[in-house]
C-alpha positions as CSV (number, residue, x, y, z in Angstrom):
1,M,243.7,28.5,132.8
2,E,246.2,28.2,135.3
3,A,249.9,28.9,134.3
4,K,252.2,26.0,134.4
5,K,254.3,26.1,137.6
6,S,258.1,26.5,137.3
7,V,260.4,23.9,138.4
8,F,261.3,25.9,141.5
9,E,257.7,26.3,142.3
10,V,256.8,22.8,142.2
11,L,259.9,21.6,144.2
12,N,259.8,24.4,146.5
13,A,256.4,23.6,147.8
14,V,257.4,20.0,148.7
15,N,257.6,19.4,152.5
16,C,260.7,17.7,153.3
17,N,260.6,17.7,157.0
18,E,260.2,13.9,157.6
19,H,263.1,13.2,155.6
20,T,265.6,15.1,157.5
21,E,267.9,14.3,160.3
22,K,270.1,16.5,162.6
23,K,273.7,16.1,163.3
24,N,275.9,18.4,165.2
25,G,273.4,21.1,165.2
26,L,272.8,20.9,161.4
27,T,269.8,19.6,159.6
28,Y,270.4,17.1,156.5
29,L,268.0,16.1,154.0
30,A,268.3,12.3,152.9
31,W,269.8,12.5,149.4
32,A,268.1,9.3,148.3
33,W,264.7,10.7,149.3
34,A,265.6,14.1,147.6
35,W,266.7,12.5,144.3
36,A,263.5,10.2,144.3
37,E,261.2,13.2,144.7
38,V,263.1,15.1,141.7
39,K,262.9,12.1,139.6
40,K,259.1,11.6,140.3
41,R,258.4,15.0,139.0
42,Y,261.2,15.4,136.5
43,P,262.0,12.0,135.0
44,L,264.6,13.4,132.6
45,A,266.6,15.2,135.4
46,T,270.3,14.2,135.5
47,Y,273.3,15.0,137.8
48,T,277.0,15.2,137.0
49,V,279.8,14.6,139.5
50,Y,282.8,16.7,138.0
51,E,286.2,15.3,137.8
52,N,289.4,17.2,137.8
53,A,291.9,17.1,135.3
54,D,293.4,13.7,136.5
55,G,290.0,12.0,136.4
56,W,289.5,12.2,140.1
57,N,285.9,12.8,141.4
58,Y,287.3,15.5,143.9
59,H,289.4,18.6,143.5
60,T,292.2,19.6,145.7
61,D,294.7,22.7,146.5
62,G,297.1,20.2,148.1
63,R,295.9,20.8,151.5
64,T,292.2,20.0,151.4
65,C,289.6,18.8,148.9
66,W,286.1,19.5,147.6
67,V,283.7,18.2,145.2
68,K,281.8,19.8,142.4
69,T,278.4,18.5,141.3
70,G,275.5,19.6,139.1
71,V,271.9,18.9,138.9
72,T,270.1,19.7,135.5
73,I,266.4,19.7,135.4
74,D,264.5,21.0,132.2
75,G,267.7,22.3,130.7
76,L,268.9,24.4,133.8
77,E,271.9,23.1,135.7
78,H,272.5,24.3,139.2
79,I,276.3,23.7,140.2
80,E,277.4,23.1,144.0
81,Y,280.7,23.0,145.4
82,L,281.2,21.4,148.8
83,P,284.4,20.8,151.0
84,V,285.3,17.1,152.0
85,M,284.5,17.5,155.7
86,D,284.5,15.2,159.0
87,Y,281.9,14.7,161.5
88,K,282.5,18.1,163.0
89,N,281.9,19.8,159.7
90,Q,285.8,20.7,159.4
91,S,287.7,20.2,156.2
92,I,289.9,17.1,156.1
93,P,293.6,17.4,155.5
94,L,294.3,15.9,151.9
95,E,296.4,13.2,153.5
96,R,293.5,12.0,155.6
97,V,290.7,12.1,153.0
98,T,289.1,8.7,152.1
99,S,286.8,7.5,149.3
100,F,284.1,7.2,151.9
101,D,284.6,10.9,152.7
102,V,284.4,11.9,149.2
103,N,281.3,9.8,148.5
104,K,279.5,11.6,151.5
105,A,280.5,14.8,150.4
106,I,279.2,14.0,146.6
107,Q,275.8,13.1,148.0
108,R,275.4,16.2,150.2
109,S,276.7,18.3,147.3
110,L,274.2,16.7,145.1
111,T,271.4,17.5,147.7
112,K,272.4,21.0,148.0
113,A,272.2,21.3,144.0
114,V,268.9,19.8,144.2
115,A,267.9,22.7,146.9
116,R,269.1,25.2,144.4
117,H,266.2,24.0,142.2
118,G,263.9,24.4,145.1
119,L,263.7,21.0,146.9
120,G,264.3,21.6,150.7
121,L,265.7,25.0,150.0
122,Y,264.2,26.4,153.1
123,I,266.3,23.8,155.3
124,Y,269.5,25.7,154.2
125,A,267.9,29.0,155.1
126,G,267.4,27.6,158.6
127,E,263.5,27.4,158.4
128,D,261.3,24.7,159.5
129,L,258.6,24.7,156.8
130,P,258.5,24.9,153.1
């Protein structure tokens, strides 16, 4: 009898290449596709967008900001922090951050948290194949 595969083994075996795009020399995985693939395999998976003490969906040191998200699958949560960045992948000064910038950072952060569970992790390692 074959042993049950771990969440990581299942998700890490998925080829994500047809669902990526390149921007400024970096490869991005489409967040909606990534979440759909997780939910197909693990319907009870959840995600959390962590708020700061004031109830905002981003955190700040008074100069720049970042988001904090977590993805939980089968009781294991992986948390990801991601700066709110511009199209050049540079942190945006706090006074220039928009809700659109924060939303993009949240979606990218969730995708990276999913990758910690295995889906598309190879992309962040600079590899082309799972």
